[in-house]
All heavy atoms as a GROMACS GRO file, in nm:
protein
  518
    1MET      N    1   0.083  -0.118   0.000
    1MET     CA    2  -0.001   0.000   0.000
    1MET      C    3   0.086   0.124   0.000
    1MET      O    4   0.178   0.133   0.079
    1MET     CB    5  -0.085   0.001   0.127
    1MET     CG    6  -0.228  -0.019   0.102
    1MET     SD    7  -0.316   0.011   0.256
    1MET     CE    8  -0.469  -0.050   0.203
    2THR      N    9   0.053   0.216  -0.084
    2THR     CA   10   0.128   0.341  -0.087
    2THR      C   11   0.066   0.437   0.013
    2THR      O   12  -0.045   0.417   0.063
    2THR     CB   13   0.124   0.402  -0.228
    2THR    OG1   14  -0.010   0.433  -0.260
    2THR    CG2   15   0.183   0.308  -0.330
    3SER      N   16   0.134   0.545   0.037
    3SER     CA   17   0.083   0.643   0.134
    3SER      C   18  -0.043   0.709   0.083
    3SER      O   19  -0.130   0.746   0.159
    3SER     CB   20   0.190   0.745   0.166
    3SER     OG   21   0.222   0.817   0.048
    4SER      N   22  -0.059   0.723  -0.049
    4SER     CA   23  -0.179   0.788  -0.102
    4SER      C   24  -0.302   0.701  -0.083
    4SER      O   25  -0.410   0.748  -0.053
    4SER     CB   26  -0.161   0.824  -0.250
    4SER     OG   27  -0.142   0.705  -0.324
    5SER      N   28  -0.286   0.569  -0.099
    5SER     CA   29  -0.400   0.480  -0.080
    5SER      C   30  -0.435   0.470   0.069
    5SER      O   31  -0.552   0.452   0.104
    5SER     CB   32  -0.374   0.344  -0.139
    5SER     OG   33  -0.268   0.282  -0.069
    6ALA      N   34  -0.336   0.483   0.157
    6ALA     CA   35  -0.363   0.479   0.299
    6ALA      C   36  -0.440   0.603   0.342
    6ALA      O   37  -0.528   0.595   0.427
    6ALA     CB   38  -0.233   0.467   0.376
    7SER      N   39  -0.411   0.716   0.282
    7SER     CA   40  -0.481   0.838   0.322
    7SER      C   41  -0.624   0.838   0.271
    7SER      O   42  -0.710   0.902   0.330
    7SER     CB   43  -0.405   0.962   0.272
    7SER     OG   44  -0.408   0.963   0.131
    8THR      N   45  -0.650   0.769   0.160
    8THR     CA   46  -0.787   0.765   0.109
    8THR      C   47  -0.874   0.666   0.184
    8THR      O   48  -0.994   0.671   0.173
    8THR     CB   49  -0.787   0.728  -0.041
    8THR    OG1   50  -0.724   0.605  -0.057
    8THR    CG2   51  -0.719   0.834  -0.123
    9SER      N   52  -0.816   0.578   0.263
    9SER     CA   53  -0.896   0.481   0.336
    9SER      C   54  -0.958   0.543   0.463
    9SER      O   55  -1.048   0.484   0.521
    9SER     CB   56  -0.812   0.359   0.374
    9SER     OG   57  -0.712   0.397   0.464
   10ARG      N   58  -0.909   0.660   0.504
   10ARG     CA   59  -0.969   0.726   0.621
   10ARG      C   60  -1.105   0.782   0.585
   10ARG      O   61  -1.129   0.819   0.470
   10ARG     CB   62  -0.880   0.843   0.666
   10ARG     CG   63  -0.747   0.799   0.724
   10ARG     CD   64  -0.672   0.915   0.779
   10ARG     NE   65  -0.677   1.026   0.680
   10ARG     CZ   66  -0.629   1.146   0.701
   10ARG    NH1   67  -0.572   1.174   0.817
   10ARG    NH2   68  -0.634   1.240   0.611
   11PRO      N   69  -1.193   0.791   0.681
   11PRO     CA   70  -1.321   0.854   0.649
   11PRO      C   71  -1.298   1.004   0.625
   11PRO      O   72  -1.203   1.063   0.680
   11PRO     CB   73  -1.405   0.831   0.776
   11PRO     CG   74  -1.307   0.800   0.883
   11PRO     CD   75  -1.187   0.738   0.815
   12PRO      N   76  -1.378   1.065   0.540
   12PRO     CA   77  -1.356   1.207   0.512
   12PRO      C   78  -1.378   1.291   0.637
   12PRO      O   79  -1.459   1.255   0.724
   12PRO     CB   80  -1.460   1.238   0.404
   12PRO     CG   81  -1.562   1.130   0.417
   12PRO     CD   82  -1.492   1.010   0.469
   13ALA      N   83  -1.307   1.399   0.646
   13ALA     CA   84  -1.319   1.489   0.762
   13ALA      C   85  -1.461   1.548   0.761
   13ALA      O   86  -1.514   1.584   0.657
   13ALA     CB   87  -1.214   1.600   0.754
   14ARG      N   88  -1.517   1.556   0.880
   14ARG     CA   89  -1.652   1.609   0.890
   14ARG      C   90  -1.652   1.760   0.866
   14ARG      O   91  -1.574   1.832   0.927
   14ARG     CB   92  -1.708   1.579   1.028
   14ARG     CG   93  -1.853   1.612   1.042
   14ARG     CD   94  -1.907   1.558   1.173
   14ARG     NE   95  -2.041   1.608   1.190
   14ARG     CZ   96  -2.101   1.621   1.308
   14ARG    NH1   97  -2.036   1.588   1.414
   14ARG    NH2   98  -2.223   1.666   1.314
   15ARG      N   99  -1.739   1.802   0.778
   15ARG     CA  100  -1.748   1.947   0.751
   15ARG      C  101  -1.814   2.017   0.867
   15ARG      O  102  -1.899   1.961   0.934
   15ARG     CB  103  -1.829   1.972   0.624
   15ARG     CG  104  -1.748   1.939   0.500
   15ARG     CD  105  -1.814   1.986   0.374
   15ARG     NE  106  -1.889   2.109   0.396
   15ARG     CZ  107  -1.993   2.145   0.322
   15ARG    NH1  108  -2.035   2.067   0.225
   15ARG    NH2  109  -2.056   2.258   0.344
   16PHE      N  110  -1.775   2.142   0.890
   16PHE     CA  111  -1.834   2.220   0.998
   16PHE      C  112  -1.979   2.250   0.964
   16PHE      O  113  -2.011   2.293   0.853
   16PHE     CB  114  -1.756   2.349   1.018
   16PHE     CG  115  -1.800   2.424   1.137
   16PHE    CD1  116  -1.771   2.378   1.265
   16PHE    CD2  117  -1.873   2.542   1.123
   16PHE    CE1  118  -1.812   2.448   1.377
   16PHE    CE2  119  -1.915   2.612   1.235
   16PHE     CZ  120  -1.885   2.564   1.362
   17ASP      N  121  -2.069   2.226   1.058
   17ASP     CA  122  -2.211   2.243   1.032
   17ASP      C  123  -2.252   2.387   1.061
   17ASP      O  124  -2.240   2.434   1.173
   17ASP     CB  125  -2.288   2.146   1.120
   17ASP     CG  126  -2.432   2.133   1.078
   17ASP    OD1  127  -2.469   2.194   0.976
   17ASP    OD2  128  -2.508   2.061   1.144
   18GLY      N  129  -2.301   2.456   0.962
   18GLY     CA  130  -2.343   2.594   0.977
   18GLY      C  131  -2.474   2.606   1.054
   18GLY      O  132  -2.505   2.715   1.105
   19ARG      N  133  -2.549   2.497   1.063
   19ARG     CA  134  -2.675   2.505   1.139
   19ARG      C  135  -2.648   2.532   1.287
   19ARG      O  136  -2.725   2.602   1.352
   19ARG     CB  137  -2.753   2.374   1.124
   19ARG     CG  138  -2.815   2.360   0.988
   19ARG     CD  139  -2.890   2.230   0.979
   19ARG     NE  140  -2.794   2.119   0.993
   19ARG     CZ  141  -2.827   1.991   0.996
   19ARG    NH1  142  -2.954   1.957   0.987
   19ARG    NH2  143  -2.735   1.899   1.007
   20PHE      N  144  -2.539   2.477   1.339
   20PHE     CA  145  -2.506   2.501   1.479
   20PHE      C  146  -2.483   2.651   1.503
   20PHE      O  147  -2.530   2.707   1.602
   20PHE     CB  148  -2.381   2.421   1.518
   20PHE     CG  149  -2.336   2.448   1.658
   20PHE    CD1  150  -2.400   2.392   1.767
   20PHE    CD2  151  -2.228   2.532   1.681
   20PHE    CE1  152  -2.358   2.420   1.894
   20PHE    CE2  153  -2.184   2.559   1.809
   20PHE     CZ  154  -2.250   2.501   1.917
   21VAL      N  155  -2.412   2.715   1.413
   21VAL     CA  156  -2.385   2.858   1.427
   21VAL      C  157  -2.516   2.935   1.420
   21VAL      O  158  -2.537   3.028   1.496
   21VAL     CB  159  -2.285   2.905   1.317
   21VAL    CG1  160  -2.268   3.055   1.323
   21VAL    CG2  161  -2.153   2.836   1.334
   22ALA      N  162  -2.604   2.899   1.328
   22ALA     CA  163  -2.731   2.968   1.313
   22ALA      C  164  -2.816   2.953   1.439
   22ALA      O  165  -2.876   3.050   1.487
   22ALA     CB  166  -2.805   2.915   1.191
   23ILE      N  167  -2.822   2.832   1.494
   23ILE     CA  168  -2.901   2.810   1.615
   23ILE      C  169  -2.842   2.886   1.732
   23ILE      O  170  -2.916   2.948   1.810
   23ILE     CB  171  -2.912   2.658   1.643
   23ILE    CG1  172  -2.996   2.591   1.537
   23ILE    CG2  173  -2.967   2.632   1.782
   23ILE    CD1  174  -2.994   2.440   1.542
   24ALA      N  175  -2.712   2.886   1.745
   24ALA     CA  176  -2.648   2.959   1.854
   24ALA      C  177  -2.672   3.110   1.839
   24ALA      O  178  -2.698   3.178   1.940
   24ALA     CB  179  -2.498   2.930   1.856
   25PHE      N  180  -2.669   3.161   1.718
   25PHE     CA  181  -2.693   3.304   1.695
   25PHE      C  182  -2.837   3.339   1.732
   25PHE      O  183  -2.862   3.439   1.799
   25PHE     CB  184  -2.663   3.337   1.549
   25PHE     CG  185  -2.685   3.481   1.516
   25PHE    CD1  186  -2.598   3.577   1.560
   25PHE    CD2  187  -2.795   3.520   1.441
   25PHE    CE1  188  -2.617   3.711   1.529
   25PHE    CE2  189  -2.816   3.652   1.409
   25PHE     CZ  190  -2.728   3.748   1.455
   26VAL      N  191  -2.932   3.258   1.689
   26VAL     CA  192  -3.074   3.286   1.722
   26VAL      C  193  -3.096   3.279   1.872
   26VAL      O  194  -3.166   3.364   1.929
   26VAL     CB  195  -3.165   3.189   1.647
   26VAL    CG1  196  -3.308   3.197   1.697
   26VAL    CG2  197  -3.161   3.218   1.498
   27ALA      N  198  -3.037   3.181   1.939
   27ALA     CA  199  -3.051   3.171   2.084
   27ALA      C  200  -2.991   3.294   2.153
   27ALA      O  201  -3.051   3.348   2.248
   27ALA     CB  202  -2.982   3.044   2.134
   28PHE      N  203  -2.875   3.340   2.107
   28PHE     CA  204  -2.813   3.459   2.165
   28PHE      C  205  -2.903   3.581   2.146
   28PHE      O  206  -2.922   3.660   2.242
   28PHE     CB  207  -2.676   3.481   2.099
   28PHE     CG  208  -2.609   3.608   2.144
   28PHE    CD1  209  -2.551   3.614   2.270
   28PHE    CD2  210  -2.604   3.718   2.061
   28PHE    CE1  211  -2.488   3.730   2.311
   28PHE    CE2  212  -2.541   3.835   2.102
   28PHE     CZ  213  -2.484   3.841   2.228
   29ILE      N  214  -2.959   3.598   2.027
   29ILE     CA  215  -3.046   3.712   2.002
   29ILE      C  216  -3.170   3.706   2.091
   29ILE      O  217  -3.214   3.808   2.147
   29ILE     CB  218  -3.086   3.717   1.853
   29ILE    CG1  219  -2.965   3.745   1.764
   29ILE    CG2  220  -3.195   3.819   1.828
   29ILE    CD1  221  -2.897   3.876   1.792
   30LEU      N  222  -3.228   3.588   2.109
   30LEU     CA  223  -3.346   3.574   2.195
   30LEU      C  224  -3.313   3.607   2.340
   30LEU      O  225  -3.393   3.671   2.410
   30LEU     CB  226  -3.404   3.434   2.184
   30LEU     CG  227  -3.473   3.402   2.052
   30LEU    CD1  228  -3.515   3.255   2.050
   30LEU    CD2  229  -3.595   3.491   2.033
   31ILE      N  230  -3.196   3.566   2.386
   31ILE     CA  231  -3.156   3.596   2.526
   31ILE      C  232  -3.139   3.746   2.542
   31ILE      O  233  -3.187   3.806   2.640
   31ILE     CB  234  -3.029   3.518   2.561
   31ILE    CG1  235  -3.062   3.369   2.573
   31ILE    CG2  236  -2.969   3.570   2.692
   31ILE    CD1  237  -2.940   3.280   2.582
   32VAL      N  238  -3.070   3.812   2.449
   32VAL     CA  239  -3.048   3.955   2.459
   32VAL      C  240  -3.182   4.029   2.454
   32VAL      O  241  -3.204   4.124   2.530
   32VAL     CB  242  -2.952   4.002   2.346
   32VAL    CG1  243  -2.949   4.153   2.338
   32VAL    CG2  244  -2.813   3.947   2.370
   33ALA      N  245  -3.272   3.987   2.365
   33ALA     CA  246  -3.400   4.053   2.356
   33ALA      C  247  -3.483   4.037   2.484
   33ALA      O  248  -3.548   4.132   2.528
   33ALA     CB  249  -3.477   3.999   2.236
   34SER      N  250  -3.479   3.919   2.544
   34SER     CA  251  -3.555   3.898   2.666
   34SER      C  252  -3.497   3.980   2.782
   34SER      O  253  -3.574   4.034   2.863
   34SER     CB  254  -3.562   3.750   2.701
   34SER     OG  255  -3.432   3.701   2.728
   35VAL      N  256  -3.368   3.991   2.791
   35VAL     CA  257  -3.306   4.072   2.895
   35VAL      C  258  -3.345   4.220   2.876
   35VAL      O  259  -3.380   4.290   2.971
   35VAL     CB  260  -3.153   4.055   2.898
   35VAL    CG1  261  -3.086   4.160   2.984
   35VAL    CG2  262  -3.118   3.915   2.948
   36ALA      N  263  -3.340   4.267   2.753
   36ALA     CA  264  -3.379   4.406   2.723
   36ALA      C  265  -3.525   4.429   2.759
   36ALA      O  266  -3.561   4.536   2.810
   36ALA     CB  267  -3.352   4.438   2.576
   37TRP      N  268  -3.612   4.332   2.731
   37TRP     CA  269  -3.755   4.346   2.762
   37TRP      C  270  -3.776   4.354   2.913
   37TRP      O  271  -3.855   4.436   2.960
   37TRP     CB  272  -3.832   4.228   2.701
   37TRP     CG  273  -3.978   4.238   2.723
   37TRP    CD1  274  -4.056   4.159   2.804
   37TRP    CD2  275  -4.069   4.333   2.665
   37TRP    NE1  276  -4.185   4.199   2.796
   37TRP    CE2  277  -4.198   4.306   2.712
   37TRP    CE3  278  -4.050   4.438   2.574
   37TRP    CZ2  279  -4.307   4.381   2.674
   37TRP    CZ3  280  -4.160   4.513   2.539
   37TRP    CH2  281  -4.287   4.484   2.587
   38VAL      N  282  -3.706   4.272   2.992
   38VAL     CA  283  -3.719   4.276   3.137
   38VAL      C  284  -3.672   4.410   3.191
   38VAL      O  285  -3.739   4.470   3.277
   38VAL     CB  286  -3.641   4.159   3.202
   38VAL    CG1  287  -3.628   4.178   3.352
   38VAL    CG2  288  -3.709   4.028   3.170
   39ILE      N  289  -3.562   4.462   3.138
   39ILE     CA  290  -3.514   4.594   3.182
   39ILE      C  291  -3.616   4.700   3.147
   39ILE      O  292  -3.643   4.792   3.228
   39ILE     CB  293  -3.376   4.623   3.120
   39ILE    CG1  294  -3.272   4.530   3.180
   39ILE    CG2  295  -3.337   4.769   3.139
   39ILE    CD1  296  -3.136   4.536   3.109
   40HIS      N  297  -3.674   4.694   3.031
   40HIS     CA  298  -3.776   4.790   2.989
   40HIS      C  299  -3.896   4.786   3.084
   40HIS      O  300  -3.946   4.891   3.126
   40HIS     CB  301  -3.820   4.757   2.845
   40HIS     CG  302  -3.934   4.838   2.796
   40HIS    ND1  303  -3.924   4.971   2.770
   40HIS    CD2  304  -4.061   4.802   2.768
   40HIS    CE1  305  -4.042   5.016   2.728
   40HIS    NE2  306  -4.127   4.914   2.727
   41LEU      N  307  -3.942   4.666   3.118
   41LEU     CA  308  -4.056   4.656   3.210
   41LEU      C  309  -4.023   4.709   3.349
   41LEU      O  310  -4.106   4.772   3.414
   41LEU     CB  311  -4.103   4.511   3.218
   41LEU     CG  312  -4.167   4.454   3.089
   41LEU    CD1  313  -4.202   4.307   3.112
   41LEU    CD2  314  -4.286   4.534   3.048
   42GLN      N  315  -3.901   4.686   3.393
   42GLN     CA  316  -3.862   4.740   3.525
   42GLN      C  317  -3.857   4.891   3.523
   42GLN      O  318  -3.895   4.957   3.622
   42GLN     CB  319  -3.726   4.683   3.565
   42GLN     CG  320  -3.732   4.538   3.606
   42GLN     CD  321  -3.597   4.481   3.641
   42GLN    OE1  322  -3.493   4.537   3.605
   42GLN    NE2  323  -3.595   4.368   3.708
   43ASN      N  324  -3.812   4.950   3.411
   43ASN     CA  325  -3.810   5.096   3.401
   43ASN      C  326  -3.951   5.153   3.403
   43ASN      O  327  -3.975   5.257   3.464
   43ASN     CB  328  -3.738   5.139   3.272
   43ASN     CG  329  -3.588   5.122   3.284
   43ASN    OD1  330  -3.534   5.117   3.395
   43ASN    ND2  331  -3.520   5.113   3.170
   44ILE      N  332  -4.045   5.085   3.336
   44ILE     CA  333  -4.185   5.132   3.338
   44ILE      C  334  -4.238   5.129   3.481
   44ILE      O  335  -4.302   5.224   3.526
   44ILE     CB  336  -4.271   5.045   3.244
   44ILE    CG1  337  -4.235   5.072   3.099
   44ILE    CG2  338  -4.418   5.069   3.269
   44ILE    CD1  339  -4.305   4.980   3.001
   45ARG      N  340  -4.210   5.019   3.552
   45ARG     CA  341  -4.261   5.010   3.690
   45ARG      C  342  -4.195   5.116   3.778
   45ARG      O  343  -4.264   5.178   3.863
   45ARG     CB  344  -4.233   4.871   3.746
   45ARG     CG  345  -4.299   4.856   3.881
   45ARG     CD  346  -4.280   4.725   3.955
   45ARG     NE  347  -4.234   4.614   3.878
   45ARG     CZ  348  -4.164   4.515   3.930
   45ARG    NH1  349  -4.130   4.518   4.056
   45ARG    NH2  350  -4.125   4.414   3.856
   46ALA      N  351  -4.066   5.138   3.761
   46ALA     CA  352  -3.997   5.238   3.844
   46ALA      C  353  -4.053   5.377   3.817
   46ALA      O  354  -4.069   5.459   3.909
   46ALA     CB  355  -3.847   5.233   3.817
   47ARG      N  356  -4.078   5.408   3.689
   47ARG     CA  357  -4.137   5.540   3.654
   47ARG      C  358  -4.274   5.556   3.716
   47ARG      O  359  -4.308   5.663   3.767
   47ARG     CB  360  -4.145   5.556   3.501
   47ARG     CG  361  -4.049   5.659   3.451
   47ARG     CD  362  -4.066   5.681   3.302
   47ARG     NE  363  -3.992   5.578   3.230
   47ARG     CZ  364  -4.034   5.514   3.123
   47ARG    NH1  365  -4.150   5.542   3.070
   47ARG    NH2  366  -3.960   5.424   3.064
   48SER      N  367  -4.352   5.450   3.714
   48SER     CA  368  -4.486   5.455   3.771
   48SER      C  369  -4.481   5.477   3.922
   48SER      O  370  -4.557   5.557   3.977
   48SER     CB  371  -4.561   5.326   3.739
   48SER     OG  372  -4.686   5.324   3.803
   49GLN      N  373  -4.389   5.407   3.989
   49GLN     CA  374  -4.376   5.425   4.132
   49GLN      C  375  -4.327   5.565   4.167
   49GLN      O  376  -4.373   5.625   4.265
   49GLN     CB  377  -4.282   5.321   4.189
   49GLN     CG  378  -4.342   5.180   4.190
   49GLN     CD  379  -4.242   5.074   4.236
   49GLN    OE1  380  -4.123   5.100   4.247
   49GLN    NE2  381  -4.292   4.953   4.262
   50ALA      N  382  -4.235   5.619   4.086
   50ALA     CA  383  -4.188   5.753   4.111
   50ALA      C  384  -4.299   5.856   4.091
   50ALA      O  385  -4.311   5.952   4.169
   50ALA     CB  386  -4.069   5.786   4.018
   51ARG      N  387  -4.382   5.835   3.991
   51ARG     CA  388  -4.493   5.926   3.966
   51ARG      C  389  -4.594   5.919   4.081
   51ARG      O  390  -4.642   6.022   4.128
   51ARG     CB  391  -4.562   5.890   3.835
   51ARG     CG  392  -4.675   5.983   3.796
   51ARG     CD  393  -4.728   5.958   3.656
   51ARG     NE  394  -4.754   5.817   3.630
   51ARG     CZ  395  -4.688   5.745   3.538
   51ARG    NH1  396  -4.592   5.800   3.467
   51ARG    NH2  397  -4.717   5.619   3.519
   52ASP      N  398  -4.622   5.798   4.129
   52ASP     CA  399  -4.714   5.783   4.244
   52ASP      C  400  -4.658   5.851   4.367
   52ASP      O  401  -4.732   5.918   4.442
   52ASP     CB  402  -4.739   5.636   4.271
   52ASP     CG  403  -4.820   5.567   4.162
   52ASP    OD1  404  -4.879   5.639   4.080
   52ASP    OD2  405  -4.821   5.442   4.159
   53ALA      N  406  -4.528   5.837   4.391
   53ALA     CA  407  -4.467   5.902   4.507
   53ALA      C  408  -4.471   6.052   4.495
   53ALA      O  409  -4.497   6.124   4.594
   53ALA     CB  410  -4.323   5.853   4.524
   54ALA      N  411  -4.450   6.104   4.376
   54ALA     CA  412  -4.454   6.249   4.355
   54ALA      C  413  -4.597   6.301   4.374
   54ALA      O  414  -4.616   6.410   4.434
   54ALA     CB  415  -4.405   6.282   4.214
   55GLU      N  416  -4.694   6.227   4.328
   55GLU     CA  417  -4.834   6.268   4.347
   55GLU      C  418  -4.872   6.266   4.496
   55GLU      O  419  -4.941   6.355   4.544
   55GLU     CB  420  -4.927   6.178   4.269
   55GLU     CG  421  -4.920   6.200   4.119
   55GLU     CD  422  -5.003   6.098   4.041
   55GLU    OE1  423  -5.060   6.005   4.102
   55GLU    OE2  424  -5.008   6.111   3.916
   56ALA      N  425  -4.822   6.166   4.568
   56ALA     CA  426  -4.851   6.158   4.711
   56ALA      C  427  -4.784   6.274   4.785
   56ALA      O  428  -4.844   6.335   4.873
   56ALA     CB  429  -4.805   6.026   4.767
   57ALA      N  430  -4.661   6.306   4.749
   57ALA     CA  431  -4.591   6.418   4.813
   57ALA      C  432  -4.660   6.550   4.781
   57ALA      O  433  -4.672   6.636   4.868
   57ALA     CB  434  -4.445   6.422   4.766
   58GLU      N  435  -4.707   6.565   4.660
   58GLU     CA  436  -4.778   6.689   4.625
   58GLU      C  437  -4.910   6.698   4.700
   58GLU      O  438  -4.949   6.807   4.745
   58GLU     CB  439  -4.806   6.689   4.475
   58GLU     CG  440  -4.868   6.817   4.425
   58GLU     CD  441  -4.890   6.816   4.275
   58GLU    OE1  442  -4.823   6.735   4.206
   58GLU    OE2  443  -4.971   6.895   4.227
   59ALA      N  444  -4.978   6.586   4.719
   59ALA     CA  445  -5.102   6.587   4.794
   59ALA      C  446  -5.077   6.624   4.940
   59ALA      O  447  -5.158   6.696   5.001
   59ALA     CB  448  -5.171   6.452   4.786
   60VAL      N  449  -4.967   6.575   4.999
   60VAL     CA  450  -4.934   6.608   5.136
   60VAL      C  451  -4.902   6.758   5.148
   60VAL      O  452  -4.943   6.823   5.242
   60VAL     CB  453  -4.815   6.522   5.187
   60VAL    CG1  454  -4.761   6.574   5.318
   60VAL    CG2  455  -4.860   6.378   5.200
   61GLU      N  456  -4.834   6.813   5.050
   61GLU     CA  457  -4.802   6.956   5.049
   61GLU      C  458  -4.929   7.039   5.044
   61GLU      O  459  -4.933   7.149   5.098
   61GLU     CB  460  -4.711   6.991   4.932
   61GLU     CG  461  -4.567   6.950   4.948
   61GLU     CD  462  -4.482   6.987   4.828
   61GLU    OE1  463  -4.537   7.044   4.732
   61GLU    OE2  464  -4.362   6.957   4.829
   62GLN      N  465  -5.029   6.990   4.975
   62GLN     CA  466  -5.153   7.064   4.962
   62GLN      C  467  -5.247   7.043   5.082
   62GLN      O  468  -5.356   7.097   5.084
   62GLN     CB  469  -5.226   7.025   4.833
   62GLN     CG  470  -5.150   7.067   4.710
   62GLN     CD  471  -5.215   7.020   4.581
   62GLN    OE1  472  -5.316   6.950   4.584
   62GLN    NE2  473  -5.159   7.058   4.468
   63GLY      N  474  -5.205   6.963   5.178
   63GLY     CA  475  -5.281   6.946   5.299
   63GLY      C  476  -5.367   6.822   5.301
   63GLY      O  477  -5.440   6.800   5.399
   64ALA      N  478  -5.365   6.741   5.202
   64ALA     CA  479  -5.445   6.619   5.203
   64ALA      C  480  -5.374   6.512   5.283
   64ALA      O  481  -5.252   6.516   5.302
   64ALA     CB  482  -5.466   6.568   5.060
   65THR      N  483  -5.449   6.420   5.334
   65THR     CA  484  -5.387   6.308   5.408
   65THR      C  485  -5.334   6.207   5.309
   65THR      O  486  -5.398   6.180   5.205
   65THR     CB  487  -5.489   6.240   5.501
   65THR    OG1  488  -5.596   6.191   5.420
   65THR    CG2  489  -5.542   6.338   5.604
   66PRO      N  490  -5.215   6.151   5.336
   66PRO     CA  491  -5.159   6.051   5.243
   66PRO      C  492  -5.245   5.924   5.244
   66PRO      O  493  -5.301   5.890   5.348
   66PRO     CB  494  -5.020   6.025   5.298
   66PRO     CG  495  -5.025   6.067   5.441
   66PRO     CD  496  -5.130   6.176   5.450
   67PRO      N  497  -5.256   5.859   5.132
   67PRO     CA  498  -5.334   5.736   5.127
   67PRO      C  499  -5.269   5.626   5.209
   67PRO      O  500  -5.146   5.612   5.209
   67PRO     CB  501  -5.337   5.698   4.979
   67PRO     CG  502  -5.219   5.767   4.920
   67PRO     CD  503  -5.198   5.892   5.002
   68SER      N  504  -5.348   5.554   5.285
   68SER     CA  505  -5.291   5.446   5.366
   68SER      C  506  -5.280   5.321   5.281
   68SER      O  507  -5.370   5.288   5.207
   68SER     CB  508  -5.381   5.421   5.488
   68SER     OG  509  -5.508   5.380   5.442
   69GLU      N  510  -5.168   5.253   5.294
   69GLU     CA  511  -5.144   5.131   5.212
   69GLU      C  512  -5.135   5.012   5.302
   69GLU      O  513  -5.088   5.014   5.409
   69GLU     CB  514  -5.016   5.149   5.131
   69GLU     CG  515  -5.030   5.254   5.026
   69GLU     CD  516  -4.903   5.261   4.939
   69GLU    OE1  517  -4.822   5.168   4.945
   69GLU    OE2  518  -4.889   5.358   4.865
   0.00000   0.00000   0.00000
């Protein structure tokens, strides 16, 4: 056997699968989008709480009793 016939008897090298890269990319994008959405929702809640606190402080300044929680 020559060296060329010995090298052809090996199974061919497995090609790199692009589907793995595509799935990993989509998963990464979904994770980033979900983190951004959670941050967005937390900002909405924080703004709402700040607005409620400002309204309560303004009501106290005007002489009204603060709402009991």
